[in-house]
N, C-alpha and C positions, 0 to 999 in steps of 0.2 A: 731494721732500725739502724743498723751499722751504716748502711748506705745513705740514709737520710741525714745523719750527722755530717757526712762528708759532702753533702749537696752544695754547700756554700763554697767549698774549695774548688780550685780550677781543675782538679783531677777528677771530679765527680762524673762528668759525662764520659770520659774514656773508661772509667770503671764500669758504668752501665753498658757501654758499647762492647766491652770485652766479654760481658756475661750474657749477651743476647746472640742468638744464632743468626737471625736475619733482621734486616732493617726494612721497615715498611715506610717508604718515602711518599709523603703526601705532597705532591706538587701544588703550586698555586693556580694552575689551570687544569681543567678537566673537560676538554672539548673533543669534538669529532669532526673538526673543520679542515683537517689535513695539515694543520700547523702543529708543531711540537715545541714546547718551551722546556728547556733543561735548565734547572737552577743549581745553585751551590749545594743543595741537599745531596745530589748525586755525588758531587766531589767528596763530601764528607764520608760517605759510605765507601767509595773506592779507595780513598786515602787511608781509611781505617781498615781496609781489606775485609769488608763485610759483604756478604751476599745481600741482595735487595729485591724487593717487590715494589713496583711503581704504581701508585694511585695518581694517575695523571692523564695526559692527552692520549688519544687512540694512536697506536703505532709508535709509541715512545721507545719500546724495546727494539723495534725494527730500525728506527733511526740510530740507536746506539750501535746496533750491529753494522749498519752502513758506515758508521764512523770507525769501525774496526774493533769495537769492544766485544767481549764475550758475555753472554747472559747465562742463565741457569736452567735452560730448557732440558738439559740432560738430567737435571735433579728434580724438577717439578714442572707442572703445567704452566705455560705462559700464554695459553690461549686467550686470556683476559685482554691481552694487548690488542687483539684484533676486534674485540667486541665494542658495542656502543652503549652509552648510558648506564642504566640500571643493570643490564646483563654483565657489563664489565665489573661492576662492584660485586655482584653475586659470584662471579668467577674468581675474583680476588679472594673473597671469603673462602671459597672452595680450595683454592691454592694454599691458603694459610692453614686450613684444616688438614690438608694433605701433608704438609710439612710436619705439623704437630703429631700426626698419627704414624707417619711412615719414616721419619728421619731419626736415626739413632744419634743422639747428641753426646759427645764425649767432652769431658772437661779435665783440666789439669788440677793439681792439688790446691790451687787458689780459686777454683771454680770458674776459670776463664774457659771459653769455648775453644776446643781444638778441632780443626777441620781435617777431614781425610785428605789424602794426597790429590785426588781429582779436584775437589773443591779448592784446595789451597793453590793449585796450579792456575785455576781460573782467576782467583783473587790476585795472585802475584802478577799474572799477565795484564789484568786490567789496571793494576797499580802502575806498572811500567808504561803501558800504552797511554794512560792518562797524562803522564809527565810529558810524553811526546806531543800529544794533542794540545795540552795546556800551553806548551811552549810555542807551538805554531799559532794558536789562537792569540796569545799575548803578542807575538810578532805582527800578526795581521792587524790587531787593534792599534798597536804602536804605529805601524806604517800608515794606517788610515787617518790617524790623528796628528801625524808628524807635520811640522810647519816647514821643514826643509824639503826642497825638490828631490834631494837625493833619496829620501825614504818615502816620500808621499805616494800613496796609491789611492785610487778611488775607494770610498767607503763601501765595505761589504763585498768587495771582489777579491777572489783568491789570486795568487801570483799567476797561475796559468790564464785566468780570465783577463788579468791586466795585460799580459803579453799578447794575448789574442786581440784585445781591444787596440793595443798599440799597432800591431801589424795590420789590422783592418784599416786603421786611420792612415797609416803610411801608404797602403795600397790605394786607398781612395784619393789621397792627395796626389799620388803619381798619375792617377788616371785623369785628373783635372788639368794636368800640365800639357 
C-alpha cells in the first residue's frame, strides 16, 4: 500500500522500476512480416538500465543487435525472437518462468534491485550506446527536415547513402556530357 499512496507522485514509476528485475515491453506491433517497429518503450528500459523481454515483432532482438545493442541471451533464452505467432508468446512465457526460477535476485536495504557485474555491464553498455544511436537518429531526422540546403538530406537516407547517391548522380551527369 505504501507504493499505491505514492502513485500520484511523479516519482512512482521510477520506484516501481527500481524494484522490478526485468521489464516486459509490449510493443504496439506484433507481426512476422519482416518489419520491426521500435518504440519509446525500449528507450525507457535502456535509460532506466533495466533488462527487458520484448513482446513485439519477430526478429526485434536481432535488429537491436544489428544496431549494436547487447541483449540478454547469456542470461536467459531469447529463442522467442525467432518464432512466429502463438509459439512466440508461449516461448516468452517460458522465458519469464525461467527467470523466476533460475535468477537469484539481490536487493539493497531499500529493496531496489542490484544486478551482478555481468548484467550491470550489459545495462551500462546499452545506456551509453543508446546515447550515441539517439544522437545519430536525431541528427538524421533534423537533416531530413531541414529547410536549408546546407543540412538538407533526402528523407530516410543515411549519410553514406546520401554520399553514394550524390556520387552516382555526378558520374551519370558527366557521362551525359
